[in-house]
N, CA, C and O atoms as a DFTB+ gen file, in Angstrom:
788 C
 N C O
     1  1     -13.871      23.756      -3.272
     2  2     -14.043      22.595      -4.136
     3  2     -15.454      22.059      -3.957
     4  3     -15.935      21.926      -2.832
     5  1     -16.109      21.754      -5.050
     6  2     -17.492      21.286      -5.014
     7  2     -17.562      19.821      -4.601
     8  3     -16.586      19.082      -4.727
     9  1     -18.712      19.419      -4.113
    10  2     -18.951      18.036      -3.737
    11  2     -20.438      17.825      -3.531
    12  3     -21.226      18.768      -3.605
    13  1     -20.817      16.576      -3.271
    14  2     -22.220      16.235      -3.046
    15  2     -22.339      15.543      -1.698
    16  3     -21.533      14.673      -1.368
    17  1     -23.342      15.927      -0.919
    18  2     -23.531      15.373       0.420
    19  2     -24.915      14.755       0.532
    20  3     -25.919      15.376       0.186
    21  1     -24.951      13.504       1.029
    22  2     -26.215      12.853       1.376
    23  2     -26.504      13.014       2.872
    24  3     -27.601      13.417       3.258
    25  1     -25.506      12.695       3.712
    26  2     -25.734      12.595       5.152
    27  2     -24.697      13.377       5.957
    28  3     -23.529      13.481       5.583
    29  1     -25.171      13.917       7.069
    30  2     -24.305      14.658       7.986
    31  2     -24.034      13.818       9.229
    32  3     -24.901      13.074       9.689
    33  1     -22.832      13.943       9.763
    34  2     -22.488      13.293      11.019
    35  2     -22.924      14.173      12.184
    36  3     -23.620      13.720      13.092
    37  1     -22.509      15.433      12.145
    38  2     -22.842      16.357      13.225
    39  2     -22.440      17.764      12.805
    40  3     -21.768      17.952      11.790
    41  1     -22.853      18.741      13.586
    42  2     -22.460      20.135      13.372
    43  2     -22.468      20.833      14.725
    44  3     -23.265      20.505      15.604
    45  1     -21.568      21.802      14.876
    46  2     -21.499      22.544      16.132
    47  2     -20.797      23.872      15.890
    48  3     -20.142      24.072      14.867
    49  1     -20.949      24.777      16.855
    50  2     -20.315      26.091      16.775
    51  2     -19.255      26.204      17.862
    52  3     -19.472      25.790      19.001
    53  1     -18.107      26.770      17.500
    54  2     -17.019      26.959      18.463
    55  2     -16.165      28.146      18.022
    56  3     -15.790      28.247      16.854
    57  1     -15.864      29.025      18.944
    58  2     -14.994      30.180      18.692
    59  2     -15.439      30.988      17.477
    60  3     -14.612      31.426      16.677
    61  1     -16.748      31.182      17.345
    62  2     -17.276      31.985      16.254
    63  2     -17.281      31.300      14.901
    64  3     -17.569      31.936      13.887
    65  1     -16.967      30.016      14.872
    66  2     -16.977      29.260      13.620
    67  2     -17.999      28.135      13.711
    68  3     -18.309      27.648      14.798
    69  1     -18.514      27.732      12.563
    70  2     -19.442      26.610      12.485
    71  2     -18.708      25.447      11.833
    72  3     -18.091      25.604      10.779
    73  1     -18.779      24.282      12.462
    74  2     -18.144      23.069      11.952
    75  2     -19.238      22.094      11.540
    76  3     -20.125      21.775      12.332
    77  1     -19.173      21.626      10.308
    78  2     -20.151      20.680       9.783
    79  2     -19.393      19.463       9.277
    80  3     -18.561      19.577       8.376
    81  1     -19.678      18.296       9.853
    82  2     -19.021      17.045       9.463
    83  2     -20.007      16.222       8.653
    84  3     -21.083      15.871       9.136
    85  1     -19.631      15.915       7.415
    86  2     -20.556      15.284       6.477
    87  2     -19.861      14.250       5.614
    88  3     -18.650      14.306       5.400
    89  1     -20.649      13.303       5.122
    90  2     -20.157      12.358       4.122
    91  2     -20.271      13.066       2.777
    92  3     -21.365      13.409       2.330
    93  1     -19.129      13.277       2.144
    94  2     -19.088      14.046       0.902
    95  2     -18.545      13.188      -0.237
    96  3     -17.593      12.426      -0.068
    97  1     -19.168      13.331      -1.387
    98  2     -18.745      12.658      -2.618
    99  2     -18.194      13.720      -3.565
   100  3     -18.726      14.828      -3.629
   101  1     -17.142      13.392      -4.296
   102  2     -16.572      14.348      -5.253
   103  2     -17.558      14.664      -6.370
   104  3     -17.550      15.765      -6.921
   105  1     -18.412      13.686      -6.703
   106  2     -19.418      13.914      -7.742
   107  2     -20.609      13.003      -7.485
   108  3     -20.501      12.005      -6.773
   109  1     -21.735      13.355      -8.067
   110  2     -22.949      12.556      -7.962
   111  2     -23.184      11.866      -9.297
   112  3     -23.307      12.538     -10.321
   113  1     -23.250      10.526      -9.307
   114  2     -23.508       9.852     -10.580
   115  2     -24.934      10.123     -11.045
   116  3     -25.859      10.200     -10.236
   117  1     -25.097      10.263     -12.335
   118  2     -26.437      10.491     -12.869
   119  2     -27.174       9.159     -12.968
   120  3     -26.588       8.129     -13.301
   121  1     -28.447       9.203     -12.676
   122  2     -29.299       8.023     -12.774
   123  2     -30.386       8.349     -13.788
   124  3     -31.211       9.237     -13.575
   125  1     -30.371       7.629     -14.869
   126  2     -31.321       7.880     -15.944
   127  2     -32.573       7.032     -15.760
   128  3     -32.500       5.950     -15.177
   129  1     -33.724       7.501     -16.248
   130  2     -34.941       6.688     -16.179
   131  2     -34.718       5.342     -16.868
   132  3     -34.135       5.276     -17.950
   133  1     -35.185       4.279     -16.232
   134  2     -35.045       2.947     -16.814
   135  2     -33.682       2.323     -16.598
   136  3     -33.439       1.210     -17.066
   137  1     -32.782       3.011     -15.900
   138  2     -31.451       2.446     -15.682
   139  2     -31.535       1.307     -14.670
   140  3     -32.446       1.263     -13.844
   141  1     -30.582       0.395     -14.745
   142  2     -30.550      -0.785     -13.885
   143  2     -29.280      -0.735     -13.050
   144  3     -28.180      -0.650     -13.596
   145  1     -29.424      -0.789     -11.729
   146  2     -28.259      -0.688     -10.848
   147  2     -27.246      -1.789     -11.125
   148  3     -26.063      -1.624     -10.827
   149  1     -27.694      -2.922     -11.695
   150  2     -26.765      -4.026     -11.976
   151  2     -25.777      -3.671     -13.087
   152  3     -24.753      -4.334     -13.252
   153  1     -26.091      -2.627     -13.841
   154  2     -25.200      -2.193     -14.912
   155  2     -24.175      -1.156     -14.439
   156  3     -23.306      -0.749     -15.210
   157  1     -24.271      -0.732     -13.187
   158  2     -23.377       0.304     -12.662
   159  2     -22.063      -0.327     -12.202
   160  3     -22.060      -1.330     -11.490
   161  1     -20.965       0.268     -12.614
   162  2     -19.652      -0.155     -12.135
   163  2     -19.344       0.670     -10.885
   164  3     -18.783       1.762     -10.972
   165  1     -19.719       0.133      -9.726
   166  2     -19.576       0.882      -8.481
   167  2     -18.121       1.189      -8.151
   168  3     -17.837       2.179      -7.476
   169  1     -17.205       0.362      -8.615
   170  2     -15.789       0.606      -8.369
   171  2     -15.277       1.881      -9.015
   172  3     -14.247       2.418      -8.607
   173  1     -15.990       2.366     -10.017
   174  2     -15.566       3.592     -10.704
   175  2     -16.211       4.845     -10.118
   176  3     -15.854       5.961     -10.497
   177  1     -17.151       4.669      -9.201
   178  2     -17.811       5.823      -8.596
   179  2     -16.946       6.392      -7.473
   180  3     -16.172       5.674      -6.839
   181  1     -17.091       7.678      -7.244
   182  2     -16.372       8.317      -6.140
   183  2     -16.911       7.800      -4.811
   184  3     -18.124       7.665      -4.648
   185  1     -16.024       7.507      -3.859
   186  2     -16.489       7.040      -2.551
   187  2     -16.997       8.196      -1.694
   188  3     -16.553       9.335      -1.839
   189  1     -17.924       7.886      -0.808
   190  2     -18.312       8.849       0.213
   191  2     -17.247       8.839       1.299
   192  3     -16.806       7.772       1.726
   193  1     -16.837      10.007       1.745
   194  2     -15.807      10.119       2.781
   195  2     -16.250      11.162       3.804
   196  3     -16.993      12.087       3.476
   197  1     -15.789      11.007       5.041
   198  2     -16.157      11.947       6.094
   199  2     -15.232      13.167       6.050
   200  3     -14.020      13.056       6.230
   201  1     -15.835      14.327       5.807
   202  2     -15.105      15.592       5.728
   203  2     -15.619      16.554       6.789
   204  3     -16.788      16.503       7.171
   205  1     -14.746      17.424       7.259
   206  2     -15.135      18.516       8.152
   207  2     -15.071      19.818       7.362
   208  3     -14.054      20.142       6.749
   209  1     -16.179      20.556       7.388
   210  2     -16.260      21.869       6.759
   211  2     -16.261      22.913       7.876
   212  3     -17.110      22.889       8.767
   213  1     -15.300      23.822       7.811
   214  2     -15.154      24.871       8.825
   215  2     -15.587      26.190       8.207
   216  3     -14.922      26.720       7.317
   217  1     -16.701      26.712       8.683
   218  2     -17.259      27.949       8.154
   219  2     -16.903      29.100       9.090
   220  3     -17.353      29.150      10.234
   221  1     -16.095      30.014       8.588
   222  2     -15.753      31.214       9.346
   223  2     -16.698      32.306       8.858
   224  3     -16.495      32.882       7.789
   225  1     -17.728      32.585       9.647
   226  2     -18.770      33.506       9.209
   227  2     -18.274      34.943       9.118
   228  3     -18.747      35.710       8.280
   229  1     -17.338      35.308       9.962
   230  2     -16.808      36.668       9.924
   231  2     -15.915      36.872       8.703
   232  3     -16.033      37.883       8.010
   233  1     -15.038      35.933       8.440
   234  2     -14.134      36.043       7.290
   235  2     -14.807      35.625       5.983
   236  3     -14.280      35.871       4.898
   237  1     -15.986      34.986       6.098
   238  2     -16.737      34.494       4.932
   239  2     -15.902      33.504       4.126
   240  3     -15.801      33.598       2.902
   241  1     -15.299      32.541       4.855
   242  2     -14.495      31.503       4.204
   243  2     -14.981      30.127       4.644
   244  3     -15.612      29.970       5.689
   245  1     -14.668      29.141       3.817
   246  2     -14.952      27.741       4.140
   247  2     -13.681      26.943       3.878
   248  3     -13.130      26.976       2.778
   249  1     -13.230      26.237       4.888
   250  2     -12.106      25.316       4.742
   251  2     -12.634      23.917       4.984
   252  3     -13.622      23.725       5.694
   253  1     -11.962      22.935       4.383
   254  2     -12.390      21.560       4.629
   255  2     -11.184      20.680       4.874
   256  3     -10.092      20.924       4.360
   257  1     -11.412      19.646       5.677
   258  2     -10.350      18.688       5.970
   259  2     -10.957      17.291       6.026
   260  3     -12.089      17.105       6.474
   261  1     -10.187      16.322       5.564
   262  2     -10.639      14.935       5.511
   263  2     -10.503      14.301       6.891
   264  3      -9.426      14.320       7.486
   265  1     -11.603      13.740       7.398
   266  2     -11.588      13.060       8.691
   267  2     -11.479      11.547       8.538
   268  3     -10.871      10.881       9.376
   269  1     -12.067      10.999       7.468
   270  2     -12.026       9.549       7.220
   271  2     -11.989       9.311       5.720
   272  3     -12.944       9.627       5.009
   273  1     -10.866       8.742       5.233
   274  2     -10.678       8.524       3.797
   275  2     -11.385       7.270       3.303
   276  3     -11.716       7.164       2.122
   277  1     -11.614       6.335       4.191
   278  2     -12.267       5.071       3.836
   279  2     -13.691       5.363       3.341
   280  3     -14.361       6.248       3.875
   281  1     -14.151       4.630       2.334
   282  2     -15.526       4.757       1.845
   283  2     -16.480       4.470       3.008
   284  3     -16.420       3.403       3.619
   285  1     -17.356       5.428       3.305
   286  2     -18.244       5.273       4.459
   287  2     -19.568       5.992       4.206
   288  3     -19.687       6.825       3.307
   289  1     -20.548       5.647       5.021
   290  2     -21.866       6.274       4.924
   291  2     -22.630       6.073       6.225
   292  3     -22.216       5.308       7.095
   293  1     -23.734       6.764       6.339
   294  2     -24.685       6.659       7.445
   295  2     -24.052       6.951       8.806
   296  3     -24.141       6.119       9.709
   297  1     -23.418       8.109       8.973
   298  2     -22.784       8.427      10.255
   299  2     -23.819       8.707      11.347
   300  3     -24.925       9.181      11.084
   301  1     -23.420       8.397      12.572
   302  2     -24.274       8.644      13.730
   303  2     -23.372       9.007      14.911
   304  3     -22.239       8.536      15.009
   305  1     -23.885       9.842      15.796
   306  2     -23.161      10.214      17.011
   307  2     -24.064       9.950      18.211
   308  3     -25.263       9.717      18.057
   309  1     -23.482       9.988      19.399
   310  2     -24.268       9.861      20.626
   311  2     -25.343      10.952      20.606
   312  3     -25.032      12.110      20.325
   313  1     -26.601      10.605      20.897
   314  2     -27.680      11.601      20.818
   315  2     -27.437      12.861      21.655
   316  3     -27.886      13.943      21.278
   317  1     -26.742      12.736      22.772
   318  2     -26.464      13.912      23.604
   319  2     -25.424      14.844      22.985
   320  3     -25.254      15.967      23.459
   321  1     -24.731      14.407      21.942
   322  2     -23.700      15.221      21.304
   323  2     -24.198      15.892      20.025
   324  3     -23.465      16.672      19.418
   325  1     -25.418      15.605      19.609
   326  2     -25.955      16.210      18.385
   327  2     -26.004      17.729      18.551
   328  3     -26.584      18.241      19.508
   329  1     -25.388      18.435      17.611
   330  2     -25.355      19.894      17.653
   331  2     -24.334      20.462      18.618
   332  3     -24.306      21.668      18.861
   333  1     -23.488      19.589      19.173
   334  2     -22.459      20.008      20.123
   335  2     -21.104      19.473      19.686
   336  3     -21.014      18.545      18.881
   337  1     -20.056      20.073      20.231
   338  2     -18.722      19.544      19.961
   339  2     -18.686      18.089      20.424
   340  3     -19.253      17.753      21.464
   341  1     -18.028      17.237      19.662
   342  2     -18.045      15.806      19.954
   343  2     -16.712      15.188      19.581
   344  3     -15.861      15.839      18.975
   345  1     -16.533      13.916      19.951
   346  2     -15.271      13.239      19.667
   347  2     -15.429      12.061      18.722
   348  3     -14.525      11.785      17.934
   349  1     -16.571      11.349      18.780
   350  2     -16.691      10.101      18.026
   351  2     -17.858      10.116      17.050
   352  3     -18.958      10.567      17.370
   353  1     -17.589       9.611      15.855
   354  2     -18.624       9.367      14.860
   355  2     -18.563       7.887      14.503
   356  3     -17.481       7.313      14.379
   357  1     -19.730       7.279      14.339
   358  2     -19.835       5.848      14.035
   359  2     -20.566       5.720      12.707
   360  3     -21.508       6.465      12.438
   361  1     -20.130       4.768      11.870
   362  2     -20.753       4.644      10.551
   363  2     -20.456       3.289       9.934
   364  3     -19.604       2.544      10.418
   365  1     -21.173       2.978       8.855
   366  2     -20.838       1.826       8.038
   367  2     -19.679       2.218       7.140
   368  3     -19.607       3.355       6.673
   369  1     -18.758       1.268       6.893
   370  2     -17.583       1.598       6.082
   371  2     -17.110       0.386       5.298
   372  3     -17.459      -0.755       5.601
   373  1     -16.311       0.664       4.288
   374  2     -15.705      -0.395       3.479
   375  2     -14.531      -1.011       4.225
   376  3     -13.964      -0.399       5.131
   377  1     -14.176      -2.220       3.836
   378  2     -13.009      -2.889       4.419
   379  2     -11.733      -2.213       3.931
   380  3     -10.833      -1.922       4.719
   381  1     -11.663      -1.964       2.620
   382  2     -10.474      -1.353       2.032
   383  2     -10.384       0.127       2.334
   384  3     -11.384       0.782       2.628
   385  1      -9.169       0.643       2.255
   386  2      -8.952       2.051       2.583
   387  2      -9.230       2.963       1.393
   388  3      -9.580       4.129       1.581
   389  1      -9.082       2.456       0.182
   390  2      -9.266       3.307      -0.995
   391  2     -10.369       2.752      -1.887
   392  3     -10.632       1.549      -1.904
   393  1     -11.003       3.647      -2.621
   394  2     -12.004       3.241      -3.602
   395  2     -13.397       3.125      -3.018
   396  3     -13.601       3.204      -1.806
   397  1     -14.351       2.936      -3.919
   398  2     -15.751       2.793      -3.547
   399  2     -16.066       1.313      -3.427
   400  3     -15.997       0.582      -4.415
   401  1     -16.408       0.870      -2.242
   402  2     -16.695      -0.545      -2.001
   403  2     -17.912      -0.664      -1.097
   404  3     -18.329       0.320      -0.487
   405  1     -18.489      -1.866      -1.005
   406  2     -19.649      -2.059      -0.127
   407  2     -19.282      -1.840       1.340
   408  3     -18.127      -1.984       1.742
   409  1     -20.287      -1.492       2.115
   410  2     -20.097      -1.283       3.547
   411  2     -20.130      -2.639       4.246
   412  3     -21.176      -3.284       4.321
   413  1     -18.976      -3.063       4.754
   414  2     -18.863      -4.366       5.406
   415  2     -18.326      -4.270       6.827
   416  3     -18.102      -5.292       7.475
   417  1     -18.120      -3.062       7.312
   418  2     -17.632      -2.873       8.674
   419  2     -18.426      -1.762       9.348
   420  3     -19.045      -0.926       8.690
   421  1     -18.392      -1.779      10.653
   422  2     -18.833      -0.635      11.440
   423  2     -17.553       0.010      11.952
   424  3     -16.684      -0.672      12.496
   425  1     -17.435       1.309      11.782
   426  2     -16.198       1.990      12.166
   427  2     -16.513       3.124      13.139
   428  3     -17.518       3.823      13.011
   429  1     -15.632       3.280      14.102
   430  2     -15.676       4.383      15.064
   431  2     -14.505       5.292      14.719
   432  3     -13.359       4.845      14.700
   433  1     -14.781       6.553      14.447
   434  2     -13.734       7.509      14.097
   435  2     -13.645       8.569      15.193
   436  3     -14.634       9.222      15.526
   437  1     -12.460       8.725      15.740
   438  2     -12.192       9.810      16.678
   439  2     -11.898      11.035      15.818
   440  3     -10.829      11.130      15.216
   441  1     -12.837      11.967      15.761
   442  2     -12.691      13.111      14.856
   443  2     -11.646      14.109      15.348
   444  3     -11.304      15.045      14.626
   445  1     -11.136      13.924      16.565
   446  2     -10.096      14.823      17.075
   447  2      -8.691      14.310      16.777
   448  3      -7.749      15.098      16.687
   449  1      -8.545      12.980      16.623
   450  2      -7.215      12.396      16.384
   451  2      -7.108      11.654      15.060
   452  3      -6.003      11.432      14.564
   453  1      -8.249      11.264      14.475
   454  2      -8.237      10.467      13.252
   455  2      -8.146       8.974      13.503
   456  3      -8.216       8.186      12.560
   457  1      -7.991       8.570      14.758
   458  2      -7.904       7.133      15.064
   459  2      -9.235       6.462      14.756
   460  3     -10.302       7.009      15.034
   461  1      -9.153       5.260      14.172
   462  2     -10.374       4.511      13.872
   463  2     -10.297       3.127      14.498
   464  3      -9.222       2.541      14.626
   465  1     -11.463       2.620      14.886
   466  2     -11.599       1.277      15.424
   467  2     -12.706       0.601      14.638
   468  3     -13.776       1.176      14.436
   469  1     -12.445      -0.631      14.190
   470  2     -13.354      -1.302      13.263
   471  2     -13.902      -2.596      13.841
   472  3     -13.199      -3.337      14.529
   473  1     -15.164      -2.851      13.551
   474  2     -15.812      -4.141      13.796
   475  2     -16.218      -4.653      12.413
   476  3     -17.147      -4.126      11.802
   477  1     -15.524      -5.676      11.923
   478  2     -15.692      -6.116      10.535
   479  2     -16.618      -7.325      10.410
   480  3     -16.616      -8.223      11.252
   481  1     -17.406      -7.322       9.337
   482  2     -18.261      -8.455       8.984
   483  2     -17.882      -9.013       7.612
   484  3     -18.618      -9.823       7.048
   485  1     -16.755      -8.590       7.082
   486  2     -16.247      -9.092       5.810
   487  2     -15.729     -10.521       6.014
   488  3     -15.367     -10.873       7.137
   489  1     -15.684     -11.333       4.997
   490  2     -15.940     -10.976       3.605
   491  2     -17.391     -11.156       3.174
   492  3     -17.765     -10.704       2.092
   493  1     -18.226     -11.811       4.001
   494  2     -19.579     -12.148       3.548
   495  2     -20.672     -11.250       4.099
   496  3     -21.808     -11.309       3.629
   497  1     -20.355     -10.414       5.093
   498  2     -21.371      -9.588       5.725
   499  2     -21.418      -8.177       5.172
   500  3     -20.389      -7.590       4.838
   501  1     -22.628      -7.640       5.080
   502  2     -22.862      -6.294       4.557
   503  2     -23.739      -5.550       5.555
   504  3     -24.853      -5.981       5.854
   505  1     -23.232      -4.423       6.072
   506  2     -23.912      -3.716       7.157
   507  2     -24.872      -2.660       6.632
   508  3     -24.683      -2.090       5.557
   509  1     -25.902      -2.421       7.424
   510  2     -26.831      -1.323       7.189
   511  2     -26.444      -0.168       8.107
   512  3     -25.474      -0.256       8.860
   513  1     -27.204       0.900       8.038
   514  2     -26.961       2.070       8.874
   515  2     -26.944       1.678      10.348
   516  3     -27.875       1.027      10.821
   517  1     -25.901       2.064      11.080
   518  2     -25.904       1.792      12.519
   519  2     -26.834       2.759      13.253
   520  3     -27.015       3.907      12.848
   521  1     -27.406       2.268      14.326
   522  2     -28.260       3.075      15.194
   523  2     -27.588       3.122      16.563
   524  3     -27.222       2.080      17.109
   525  1     -27.424       4.306      17.115
   526  2     -26.768       4.462      18.415
   527  2     -27.810       4.350      19.533
   528  3     -28.804       5.076      19.547
   529  1     -27.564       3.433      20.462
   530  2     -28.407       3.270      21.646
   531  2     -27.561       3.695      22.849
   532  3     -26.645       2.971      23.237
   533  1     -27.852       4.855      23.446
   534  2     -27.015       5.338      24.546
   535  2     -27.270       4.576      25.842
   536  3     -28.394       4.164      26.126
   537  1     -26.210       4.396      26.617
   538  2     -26.348       3.842      27.962
   539  2     -26.917       4.959      28.835
   540  3     -26.352       6.052      28.867
   541  1     -28.020       4.711      29.543
   542  2     -28.612       5.775      30.364
   543  2     -27.591       6.369      31.334
   544  3     -26.950       5.650      32.100
   545  1     -27.454       7.687      31.286
   546  2     -26.528       8.386      32.168
   547  2     -25.068       8.233      31.794
   548  3     -24.187       8.690      32.523
   549  1     -24.802       7.594      30.658
   550  2     -23.426       7.328      30.253
   551  2     -22.777       8.491      29.529
   552  3     -23.422       9.484      29.192
   553  1     -21.486       8.339      29.300
   554  2     -20.699       9.337      28.577
   555  2     -20.833       9.110      27.068
   556  3     -21.565       8.225      26.625
   557  1     -20.121       9.917      26.297
   558  2     -20.204       9.833      24.832
   559  2     -19.830       8.459      24.303
   560  3     -20.348       8.023      23.275
   561  1     -18.940       7.781      24.994
   562  2     -18.451       6.478      24.547
   563  2     -19.179       5.315      25.234
   564  3     -18.699       4.182      25.205
   565  1     -20.322       5.587      25.842
   566  2     -21.093       4.549      26.528
   567  2     -22.379       4.270      25.768
   568  3     -23.257       5.127      25.670
   569  1     -22.478       3.074      25.238
   570  2     -23.680       2.696      24.514
   571  2     -23.392       1.562      23.561
   572  3     -22.360       0.897      23.646
   573  1     -24.322       1.355      22.654
   574  2     -24.229       0.250      21.710
   575  2     -24.659       0.725      20.328
   576  3     -25.465       1.644      20.188
   577  1     -24.109       0.084      19.329
   578  2     -24.591       0.257      17.961
   579  2     -25.442      -0.951      17.624
   580  3     -25.082      -2.084      17.943
   581  1     -26.565      -0.708      16.983
   582  2     -27.381      -1.771      16.413
   583  2     -27.278      -1.644      14.906
   584  3     -27.331      -0.541      14.362
   585  1     -27.132      -2.768      14.238
   586  2     -27.106      -2.738      12.776
   587  2     -27.624      -4.063      12.244
   588  3     -27.391      -5.120      12.831
   589  1     -28.319      -3.993      11.142
   590  2     -28.728      -5.186      10.424
   591  2     -27.551      -5.578       9.538
   592  3     -26.977      -4.727       8.859
   593  1     -27.187      -6.863       9.539
   594  2     -26.083      -7.353       8.715
   595  2     -26.599      -8.492       7.850
   596  3     -27.151      -9.466       8.361
   597  1     -26.419      -8.370       6.549
   598  2     -26.803      -9.437       5.619
   599  2     -25.590     -10.314       5.357
   600  3     -24.520      -9.811       5.013
   601  1     -25.749     -11.626       5.517
   602  2     -24.692     -12.594       5.225
   603  2     -24.972     -13.177       3.847
   604  3     -25.947     -13.906       3.662
   605  1     -24.113     -12.854       2.878
   606  2     -24.320     -13.267       1.500
   607  2     -24.182     -14.757       1.262
   608  3     -24.754     -15.270       0.301
   609  1     -23.444     -15.472       2.100
   610  2     -23.287     -16.918       1.942
   611  2     -24.480     -17.649       2.543
   612  3     -25.009     -18.583       1.939
   613  1     -24.899     -17.232       3.714
   614  2     -26.043     -17.871       4.381
   615  2     -27.380     -17.410       3.821
   616  3     -28.399     -18.066       4.035
   617  1     -27.389     -16.286       3.105
   618  2     -28.614     -15.664       2.610
   619  2     -29.566     -15.393       3.778
   620  3     -30.773     -15.620       3.691
   621  1     -28.979     -14.898       4.873
   622  2     -29.742     -14.566       6.074
   623  2     -29.230     -13.252       6.643
   624  3     -28.097     -12.834       6.405
   625  1     -30.104     -12.628       7.395
   626  2     -29.733     -11.379       8.059
   627  2     -29.702     -11.584       9.562
   628  3     -30.323     -12.500      10.101
   629  1     -28.972     -10.716      10.213
   630  2     -28.919     -10.719      11.671
   631  2     -28.918      -9.282      12.158
   632  3     -28.580      -8.355      11.422
   633  1     -29.302      -9.120      13.409
   634  2     -29.174      -7.837      14.084
   635  2     -27.983      -7.976      15.022
   636  3     -27.947      -8.876      15.861
   637  1     -27.015      -7.088      14.878
   638  2     -25.832      -7.151      15.736
   639  2     -25.870      -6.011      16.746
   640  3     -26.394      -4.930      16.476
   641  1     -25.302      -6.282      17.910
   642  2     -25.161      -5.289      18.970
   643  2     -23.664      -5.150      19.230
   644  3     -22.993      -6.123      19.573
   645  1     -23.147      -3.932      19.064
   646  2     -21.713      -3.668      19.187
   647  2     -21.480      -2.646      20.297
   648  3     -22.119      -1.594      20.319
   649  1     -20.572      -2.953      21.210
   650  2     -20.181      -2.024      22.271
   651  2     -19.387      -0.887      21.632
   652  3     -18.367      -1.137      20.992
   653  1     -19.839       0.363      21.795
   654  2     -19.177       1.474      21.098
   655  2     -17.812       1.823      21.680
   656  3     -16.977       2.402      20.985
   657  1     -17.576       1.485      22.930
   658  2     -16.273       1.796      23.530
   659  2     -15.178       0.936      22.912
   660  3     -14.108       1.440      22.572
   661  1     -15.442      -0.366      22.766
   662  2     -14.432      -1.302      22.265
   663  2     -14.644      -1.689      20.808
   664  3     -13.753      -2.263      20.182
   665  1     -15.806      -1.384      20.270
   666  2     -16.209      -1.779      18.912
   667  2     -16.131      -3.299      18.740
   668  3     -15.695      -3.802      17.704
   669  1     -16.559      -4.007      19.771
   670  2     -16.654      -5.462      19.702
   671  2     -18.118      -5.860      19.769
   672  3     -18.925      -5.229      20.452
   673  1     -18.437      -6.919      19.044
   674  2     -19.804      -7.422      19.032
   675  2     -20.111      -8.081      20.377
   676  3     -19.338      -8.908      20.862
   677  1     -21.243      -7.711      20.974
   678  2     -21.651      -8.323      22.243
   679  2     -22.847      -9.249      22.063
   680  3     -23.130     -10.067      22.938
   681  1     -23.550      -9.132      20.943
   682  2     -24.682     -10.022      20.673
   683  2     -24.967     -10.037      19.178
   684  3     -24.726      -9.061      18.467
   685  1     -25.488     -11.176      18.721
   686  2     -25.918     -11.302      17.325
   687  2     -27.188     -12.132      17.310
   688  3     -27.207     -13.267      17.788
   689  1     -28.237     -11.567      16.765
   690  2     -29.533     -12.218      16.713
   691  2     -29.824     -12.616      15.271
   692  3     -30.142     -11.764      14.441
   693  1     -29.717     -13.907      14.971
   694  2     -29.962     -14.376      13.610
   695  2     -31.459     -14.420      13.347
   696  3     -32.230     -14.926      14.162
   697  1     -31.854     -13.894      12.217
   698  2     -33.246     -13.961      11.792
   699  2     -33.446     -15.229      10.975
   700  3     -32.474     -15.841      10.531
   701  1     -34.677     -15.623      10.775
   702  2     -34.957     -16.862      10.047
   703  2     -34.770     -16.706       8.542
   704  3     -34.786     -17.691       7.804
   705  1     -34.593     -15.475       8.092
   706  2     -34.506     -15.204       6.656
   707  2     -33.694     -13.932       6.436
   708  3     -33.209     -13.318       7.386
   709  1     -33.555     -13.553       5.191
   710  2     -32.852     -12.302       4.897
   711  2     -33.836     -11.135       4.960
   712  3     -35.046     -11.309       4.820
   713  1     -33.288      -9.957       5.172
   714  2     -34.067      -8.725       5.152
   715  2     -33.468      -7.867       4.044
   716  3     -32.254      -7.665       4.013
   717  1     -34.295      -7.361       3.136
   718  2     -33.751      -6.527       2.053
   719  2     -32.945      -5.361       2.614
   720  3     -33.253      -4.830       3.682
   721  1     -31.916      -4.976       1.880
   722  2     -31.043      -3.887       2.302
   723  2     -31.867      -2.625       2.483
   724  3     -32.655      -2.263       1.610
   725  1     -31.690      -1.965       3.596
   726  2     -32.418      -0.737       3.883
   727  2     -31.456       0.410       4.092
   728  3     -30.244       0.209       4.172
   729  1     -31.985       1.588       4.180
   730  2     -31.125       2.752       4.315
   731  2     -31.113       3.337       5.714
   732  3     -30.045       3.692       6.213
   733  1     -32.256       3.448       6.360
   734  2     -32.292       4.195       7.609
   735  2     -32.951       3.420       8.736
   736  3     -33.819       2.574       8.517
   737  1     -32.515       3.734       9.946
   738  2     -33.082       3.155      11.155
   739  2     -33.081       4.211      12.241
   740  3     -32.502       5.284      12.075
   741  1     -33.733       3.902      13.356
   742  2     -33.762       4.830      14.476
   743  2     -33.977       4.056      15.765
   744  3     -34.409       2.904      15.736
   745  1     -33.682       4.677      16.880
   746  2     -33.892       4.074      18.194
   747  2     -34.731       5.016      19.031
   748  3     -34.531       6.230      19.001
   749  1     -35.662       4.464      19.771
   750  2     -36.422       5.246      20.732
   751  2     -36.420       4.506      22.063
   752  3     -36.587       3.287      22.085
   753  1     -36.236       5.210      23.161
   754  2     -36.226       4.542      24.465
   755  2     -37.634       4.211      24.964
   756  3     -37.788       3.628      26.037
   757  1     -38.655       4.575      24.197
   758  2     -40.033       4.342      24.607
   759  2     -40.685       3.286      23.733
   760  3     -40.302       3.078      22.582
   761  1     -41.686       2.622      24.311
   762  2     -42.515       1.692      23.554
   763  2     -43.856       2.379      23.359
   764  3     -44.454       2.869      24.317
   765  1     -44.322       2.414      22.136
   766  2     -45.598       3.055      21.851
   767  2     -46.682       1.986      21.839
   768  3     -46.824       1.242      20.868
   769  1     -47.438       1.919      22.915
   770  2     -48.486       0.910      23.038
   771  2     -49.829       1.535      22.702
   772  3     -50.075       2.712      22.968
   773  1     -50.686       0.723      22.114
   774  2     -52.038       1.170      21.852
   775  2     -52.156       2.192      20.751
   776  3     -53.175       2.874      20.640
   777  1     -51.128       2.307      19.934
   778  2     -51.167       3.273      18.835
   779  2     -51.898       2.654      17.652
   780  3     -51.498       1.601      17.155
   781  1     -52.951       3.294      17.206
   782  2     -53.694       2.814      16.040
   783  2     -53.326       3.670      14.847
   784  3     -53.472       4.892      14.871
   785  1     -52.846       3.016      13.804
   786  2     -52.435       3.747      12.605
   787  2     -53.634       4.119      11.777
   788  3     -53.489       4.741      10.724
């Protein structure tokens, strides 16, 4: 079955098979020159969902299975698990289970059991891509998610810090103003001093 993918959660090889976990859409909406996003009925668009694609290179087959049905995007895993078998994927997700809706929660999905744990900012908060900050020397479930959250009522943004083990907020830093919605972020354990652009 065909689909469209923007972002991958992770990929790894096991028992001669390649597993690729990606946010997949049933179709890609066309965007015409001069079109205005305010005219788009987002509720009618296919939601992005987390799927696992199992590639059997010897048999030359591809099977897929749904890992997270909730509308979601911007998956991230512990940096030490990239390209390796893993258990948890973290991403922005909708509050509702069905349909295409704004990302208002951070969700942790156990890709081995399907269990999910949510940290919600609904009804007024809208999350950006989470960034995984690993605890030095920690396990896969040790670290924090950082995400920018826009509060539509306050017209302000904040940076939230969420414990990935419990998916509970441990800190929230309110900014003096709003920050336009962005798509991508990253974390580095180093500070680059004296860099001239």
